[in-house]
Backbone bond lengths (Angstrom), bond angles and torsions (degrees), N, CA, C in turn:
res aa  C-N    CA-C-N  psi(-1)  N-CA   C-N-CA  omega(-1)  CA-C   N-CA-C  phi
1 M - - - 1.451 - - 1.518 109.51 -
2 R 1.331 117.47 140.45 1.449 122.30 -178.69 1.555 109.77 -72.89
3 T 1.313 114.24 130.99 1.447 119.54 176.59 1.502 109.73 -84.12
4 R 1.336 115.88 130.68 1.453 120.67 178.53 1.505 109.72 -74.11
5 L 1.311 115.10 138.31 1.438 122.03 179.97 1.508 108.78 -80.16
6 D 1.356 116.26 125.53 1.438 119.85 175.10 1.520 108.26 -94.03
7 L 1.333 116.73 105.90 1.432 122.03 -174.77 1.531 109.38 -91.61
8 Q 1.315 114.45 147.32 1.473 121.35 172.00 1.547 107.56 -67.63
9 P 1.323 117.83 155.22 1.493 118.80 -176.99 1.533 112.83 -57.37
10 H 1.359 116.82 -39.69 1.487 117.16 -178.39 1.517 111.38 -69.29
11 A 1.333 118.58 -33.51 1.445 121.66 178.24 1.546 109.96 -70.83
12 R 1.325 115.24 -39.93 1.498 119.51 179.12 1.493 108.33 -64.18
13 A 1.305 119.10 -41.87 1.495 121.59 179.83 1.556 109.48 -64.15
14 A 1.326 117.18 -38.93 1.474 119.69 -179.88 1.523 109.82 -65.63
15 F 1.347 117.41 -42.24 1.457 120.20 178.20 1.538 111.61 -63.79
16 R 1.349 116.06 -42.47 1.464 119.40 176.79 1.512 112.00 -57.85
17 A 1.322 116.30 -45.43 1.450 120.70 -179.99 1.534 112.33 -65.38
18 A 1.328 115.42 -41.18 1.478 120.14 178.29 1.518 110.06 -64.14
19 L 1.320 118.09 -43.95 1.451 121.25 178.30 1.530 111.21 -63.78
20 A 1.279 119.00 -37.45 1.486 122.65 176.51 1.530 109.68 -63.81
21 L 1.320 117.63 -45.23 1.455 121.64 178.31 1.536 112.12 -64.20
22 V 1.323 115.91 -43.35 1.462 119.79 179.47 1.540 109.94 -64.51
23 T 1.311 118.06 -41.84 1.430 122.10 178.40 1.539 111.46 -63.91
24 S 1.308 115.93 -41.59 1.478 121.57 178.07 1.550 109.17 -63.10
25 N 1.326 117.61 -43.40 1.434 122.02 179.73 1.579 109.50 -61.52
26 F 1.285 115.57 -44.09 1.476 120.68 -178.70 1.538 109.83 -64.19
27 L 1.318 117.48 -45.70 1.456 121.56 -179.74 1.529 112.05 -62.58
28 V 1.328 116.62 -43.41 1.475 121.06 177.45 1.532 109.66 -60.68
29 S 1.338 116.63 -43.16 1.446 121.42 -178.81 1.522 112.31 -65.46
30 V 1.312 116.07 -45.25 1.475 120.52 -179.09 1.523 109.07 -67.94
31 G 1.319 118.56 -39.86 1.476 120.47 177.26 1.475 111.71 -63.09
32 T 1.311 118.16 -39.42 1.482 120.75 177.28 1.541 111.04 -68.15
33 L 1.277 117.48 -38.49 1.476 121.51 176.19 1.510 111.80 -61.73
34 L 1.338 115.58 -43.82 1.472 119.30 176.93 1.544 111.36 -64.04
35 A 1.316 117.12 -39.66 1.468 119.94 178.13 1.505 111.78 -64.85
36 V 1.329 116.75 -38.66 1.446 120.40 178.30 1.538 110.68 -64.88
37 V 1.315 115.50 -43.26 1.495 120.33 -179.98 1.541 110.43 -65.83
38 L 1.315 115.80 -45.97 1.501 119.33 -178.92 1.510 112.33 -67.03
39 A 1.314 118.12 -34.59 1.473 121.67 179.07 1.499 111.96 -83.33
40 R 1.296 117.06 -6.86 1.488 122.83 -178.08 1.510 111.26 55.79
41 Y 1.312 114.89 38.17 1.465 120.98 177.64 1.514 108.72 -93.43
42 H 1.351 116.08 98.75 1.493 118.33 -170.56 1.512 111.88 -118.71
43 A 1.304 118.53 55.77 1.419 119.53 169.11 1.524 107.83 -76.11
44 V 1.330 116.78 143.13 1.459 121.01 -175.23 1.523 112.17 -57.87
45 M 1.294 117.30 -45.96 1.493 121.70 -177.39 1.537 109.36 -64.25
46 V 1.306 117.97 -38.20 1.457 120.92 179.64 1.525 109.82 -66.61
47 D 1.346 117.31 -46.62 1.445 120.60 179.23 1.515 112.12 -60.24
48 L 1.310 116.79 -41.05 1.480 120.16 179.91 1.501 111.62 -67.99
49 A 1.343 117.15 -43.20 1.453 119.99 -178.43 1.495 111.64 -64.56
50 V 1.328 116.97 -47.82 1.490 121.39 -175.95 1.531 108.91 -71.70
51 G 1.289 117.66 -43.02 1.480 120.84 179.69 1.519 110.79 -63.18
52 G 1.283 117.32 -40.36 1.471 120.22 177.66 1.518 112.20 -65.06
53 R 1.302 116.69 -35.10 1.473 120.47 176.45 1.510 112.14 -65.91
54 V 1.355 116.40 -39.40 1.464 119.29 179.10 1.522 110.88 -66.50
55 V 1.351 117.62 -44.66 1.446 121.09 178.12 1.536 110.29 -60.62
56 G 1.326 115.61 -44.82 1.459 119.41 176.23 1.495 112.84 -60.80
57 G 1.310 116.60 -37.89 1.457 121.75 178.99 1.528 112.25 -63.99
58 V 1.312 116.08 -42.02 1.473 120.48 176.91 1.549 109.32 -63.64
59 M 1.296 116.07 -45.96 1.488 118.93 -178.43 1.524 110.74 -63.25
60 S 1.342 115.97 -46.30 1.471 118.46 -177.49 1.497 111.56 -67.37
61 S 1.346 118.38 -33.40 1.477 121.07 176.62 1.499 111.61 -64.05
62 T 1.325 115.42 -43.12 1.464 121.34 -179.82 1.527 108.80 -64.44
63 F 1.326 117.98 -48.42 1.448 121.05 -178.30 1.518 111.17 -65.11
64 A 1.307 117.72 -39.44 1.464 120.13 -178.09 1.541 110.59 -65.21
65 S 1.328 117.72 -43.21 1.478 118.62 179.75 1.526 111.10 -67.57
66 R 1.315 118.17 -35.48 1.460 120.62 178.66 1.550 110.09 -73.19
67 A 1.304 117.38 -34.60 1.464 121.05 179.48 1.528 109.42 -68.34
68 A 1.335 116.74 -34.61 1.455 120.74 177.96 1.514 110.10 -64.42
69 W 1.315 118.49 -23.97 1.430 122.95 175.86 1.522 112.42 -84.00
70 G 1.318 117.67 -7.39 1.435 120.86 176.22 1.515 114.31 99.26
71 V 1.322 118.90 16.07 1.452 120.67 178.93 1.513 108.37 -82.18
72 Q 1.325 116.02 113.98 1.463 121.12 -174.17 1.524 112.44 -61.38
73 R 1.332 117.29 -41.10 1.452 118.46 -179.05 1.530 111.07 -63.52
74 A 1.302 117.46 -35.87 1.459 121.17 178.95 1.512 111.93 -64.77
75 L 1.326 115.76 -38.88 1.459 118.60 177.71 1.521 111.45 -66.51
76 R 1.290 116.03 -40.82 1.468 121.64 177.46 1.513 109.94 -63.24
77 R 1.309 117.87 -44.15 1.453 121.66 -179.22 1.514 110.14 -68.74
78 L 1.319 118.68 -36.98 1.461 121.15 175.33 1.499 111.48 -59.70
79 R 1.332 116.01 -44.03 1.467 117.99 177.41 1.541 112.44 -58.02
80 V 1.343 115.24 -45.11 1.471 120.14 -179.01 1.519 111.06 -64.64
81 V 1.327 116.69 -47.03 1.470 118.61 -178.34 1.513 111.57 -65.83
82 A 1.331 116.93 -38.25 1.483 119.82 178.52 1.508 110.39 -63.82
83 A 1.350 117.67 -41.55 1.476 120.45 178.28 1.521 111.25 -64.43
84 I 1.321 116.15 -45.04 1.467 119.57 -178.81 1.515 110.16 -64.51
85 M 1.310 118.73 -43.73 1.464 120.84 -178.52 1.551 111.49 -66.78
86 T 1.319 116.76 -30.58 1.460 120.18 176.48 1.499 110.12 -68.20
87 V 1.315 117.45 -47.51 1.462 122.96 -178.86 1.542 110.46 -64.88
88 T 1.360 116.77 -41.59 1.470 117.87 -176.32 1.510 112.90 -72.90
89 A 1.318 119.14 -5.98 1.483 121.37 176.54 1.520 111.16 -77.43
90 V 1.320 117.50 -20.11 1.441 122.02 -173.74 1.548 113.11 -73.02
91 P 1.336 120.70 -48.30 1.496 120.26 -176.63 1.541 114.14 -56.18
92 P 1.321 120.17 -43.91 1.470 116.39 176.92 1.543 113.79 -62.01
93 L 1.322 116.26 -30.00 1.466 118.56 178.52 1.569 111.45 -66.76
94 L 1.312 115.03 -29.67 1.429 120.49 -176.53 1.534 114.06 -95.63
95 T 1.312 116.06 -7.16 1.477 121.01 -178.61 1.513 109.95 -81.76
96 P 1.338 117.91 120.95 1.467 119.91 177.07 1.520 110.31 -72.27
97 G 1.368 113.72 148.92 1.460 118.94 174.90 1.503 113.14 93.02
98 L 1.297 121.60 -10.04 1.450 121.45 175.96 1.523 109.48 -81.34
99 P 1.313 116.46 147.99 1.472 119.09 -179.47 1.512 112.15 -64.58
100 D 1.306 114.99 148.59 1.481 120.41 -179.33 1.515 112.24 -61.97
101 W 1.315 119.85 -35.70 1.456 120.29 -179.75 1.525 111.49 -64.49
102 L 1.366 117.01 -33.72 1.448 119.19 176.50 1.521 111.14 -68.70
103 K 1.305 115.50 -38.94 1.485 118.80 177.88 1.519 111.17 -64.48
104 M 1.354 117.04 -39.05 1.439 120.48 177.04 1.530 111.23 -65.01
105 E 1.314 117.50 -40.44 1.452 121.24 178.86 1.514 109.87 -64.04
106 Q 1.314 117.06 -44.75 1.451 121.06 -179.24 1.534 111.73 -64.85
107 A 1.320 115.91 -40.99 1.471 119.59 177.29 1.541 111.71 -64.63
108 T 1.327 115.59 -43.06 1.476 120.13 179.11 1.518 110.70 -61.81
109 C 1.326 116.33 -47.78 1.480 119.46 179.86 1.515 110.96 -67.53
110 G 1.304 120.27 -36.76 1.435 121.88 176.08 1.515 113.54 -62.84
111 L 1.330 115.15 -41.07 1.486 118.37 178.19 1.520 111.92 -70.50
112 L 1.343 117.48 -36.02 1.451 119.45 177.35 1.565 110.01 -63.74
113 M 1.327 115.51 -44.45 1.462 118.81 -179.74 1.505 112.33 -71.44
114 L 1.300 119.12 -26.87 1.463 121.91 173.95 1.526 108.36 -64.05
115 G 1.335 114.81 -42.39 1.476 119.10 177.22 1.537 111.16 -61.93
116 V 1.334 118.07 -41.45 1.445 121.48 176.32 1.525 110.21 -61.29
117 F 1.295 116.71 -46.34 1.475 120.32 -178.14 1.518 110.66 -61.71
118 L 1.315 117.08 -41.92 1.475 119.85 178.29 1.514 111.63 -65.46
119 L 1.294 118.27 -40.02 1.452 122.57 -179.75 1.528 111.75 -66.40
120 V 1.327 117.25 -47.51 1.467 119.81 -174.39 1.518 114.07 -84.83
121 S 1.317 115.52 -8.49 1.489 117.55 176.82 1.503 113.16 -94.02
122 G 1.308 117.10 -1.24 1.445 120.73 -179.14 1.528 112.03 -70.07
123 R 1.276 116.88 154.98 1.478 121.49 -179.23 1.511 112.61 -69.59
124 H 1.335 117.48 -21.43 1.493 119.77 -176.55 1.533 113.84 -68.67
125 L 1.382 117.05 -20.10 1.444 119.02 179.61 1.534 115.31 -90.65
126 R 1.307 115.17 -24.47 1.466 119.57 -179.00 1.510 112.41 -57.99
127 P 1.333 119.01 -52.41 1.476 116.12 -179.47 1.529 114.21 -65.26
128 A 1.375 116.28 -31.54 1.435 119.27 -178.95 1.546 111.39 -64.64
129 V 1.346 116.49 -39.92 1.462 120.56 -178.17 1.542 109.93 -82.84
130 A 1.281 118.01 -26.15 1.462 120.98 -179.14 1.499 111.10 -69.77
131 L 1.339 118.34 -19.80 1.470 121.61 -179.09 1.536 113.31 -85.71
132 T 1.321 118.04 8.14 1.451 120.80 -178.90 1.518 108.90 -63.94
133 I 1.336 114.47 134.76 1.459 121.59 179.37 1.532 106.70 -100.88
134 P 1.380 118.01 114.72 1.439 118.23 179.31 1.537 112.50 -69.87
135 G 1.313 115.77 155.19 1.440 120.71 177.66 1.523 111.37 -71.76
136 P 1.326 118.24 175.46 1.461 120.59 -178.53 1.524 111.16 -66.50
137 R 1.288 116.88 135.88 1.443 123.01 -177.81 1.522 112.83 -82.13
138 S 1.324 116.88 -23.78 1.444 119.98 -172.80 1.534 112.60 -64.31
139 A 1.293 118.21 -28.69 1.462 120.99 -177.53 1.532 111.22 -66.54
140 H 1.335 118.58 -24.37 1.478 121.83 -175.02 1.503 111.10 -116.69
141 G 1.282 119.74 12.51 1.433 121.10 179.41 1.521 112.17 91.31
142 A 1.317 116.29 171.04 1.471 121.54 -177.97 1.492 113.83 -67.33
143 G 1.340 117.27 -21.06 1.443 118.69 -175.30 1.504 115.73 -89.13
144 A 1.323 118.27 0.78 1.458 121.25 -179.42 1.516 110.38 -63.72
145 V 1.333 116.19 136.03 1.463 122.39 179.99 1.495 109.76 -118.70
146 P 1.378 118.38 127.06 1.451 118.91 177.19 1.534 110.23 -60.14
147 G 1.303 116.48 139.80 1.468 120.86 179.08 1.523 111.72 91.60
148 D 1.327 117.63 -6.03 1.468 121.42 -178.03 1.532 109.20 -75.51
149 P 1.334 116.78 126.18 1.463 117.30 -176.95 1.556 112.28 -64.22
150 A 1.327 117.48 -20.90 1.470 119.65 178.11 1.514 111.12 -77.89
151 D 1.297 117.19 -14.29 1.452 121.20 -178.94 1.509 110.39 -78.76
152 P 1.343 119.66 115.36 1.459 120.66 -176.12 1.550 112.57 -62.18
153 E 1.334 116.82 -21.52 1.457 118.12 178.03 1.501 111.41 -70.87
154 E 1.326 118.38 -23.12 1.464 121.77 -177.02 1.529 111.36 -90.99
155 R 1.324 116.65 -10.62 1.465 120.15 179.70 1.516 111.44 -93.62
156 P 1.285 118.41 135.00 1.464 120.85 174.28 1.539 109.28 -62.44
157 D 1.326 116.68 147.10 1.447 117.85 -174.01 1.501 114.29 -96.53
158 D 1.315 119.98 -7.28 1.430 121.02 177.04 1.501 111.66 -154.12
159 A 1.340 116.65 171.62 1.456 119.57 -173.13 1.528 112.90 -71.75
160 G 1.294 119.61 -19.44 1.472 120.97 -176.70 1.517 112.66 -87.57
161 H 1.328 117.66 9.73 1.483 120.55 -175.85 1.506 111.70 -61.80
162 L 1.309 115.88 -40.48 1.473 119.01 -175.44 1.524 111.84 -67.09
163 A 1.274 115.85 -41.81 1.477 120.31 179.88 1.520 109.57 -63.90
164 R 1.328 116.79 -41.14 1.487 119.19 179.54 1.522 110.62 -69.25
165 A 1.316 117.08 -36.96 1.483 119.94 -178.85 1.552 112.22 -65.48
166 L 1.335 115.70 -33.59 1.418 119.64 -176.24 1.526 114.07 -99.07
167 A 1.316 116.27 -1.14 1.467 120.54 -178.59 1.495 111.56 -73.78
C-alpha cells in the first residue's frame, strides 16, 4: 500500500500554489486552443505554439499531482518541464507578424510556469519529497523501482488522492 506523504505546512502550501499555477496554465492553453479552432485561425506557428502549450500543460499537471504525492522523479520532471516551458515562451514574443493575442497567451503561460519553476526549485521542497517511503518491492518483483510510473504502488488509486494529500 502506498504511504501518504506527510508534508510540512510550508511544503504543502508550495505544492498548492504550484498546482494552482499549473492548472491556470493548462486552462489558458486549452482556452486558446479552442479559440484557435473555433476561429479557424490555422497559421502553422500559431498551431505549434498553442498545441505545444497544451501538451506541456498536460505533462506539468501530471507531474505536479504526482510530486504532491512525494514522487521524487515527478518533482524533478516538473522542474525541467517548467523551465522548458518558461524558456519556450520567449521566441513567439520576439517573432514579428504573430498576432498580439498569441503573444499575450505565450507571455501569460511563460510567467505562470516561471512561478511554478521558482516554487518547485526551492530548497524547502527537497527534504519533504526526499522523505517519501516507497511501498514494498516484493509484490512487483525484484526489479520494481520506487517512483516508477508503471509501479501500481506509486500511482494514486482514485480521483480524490490530490485533495487528501494536500488537506
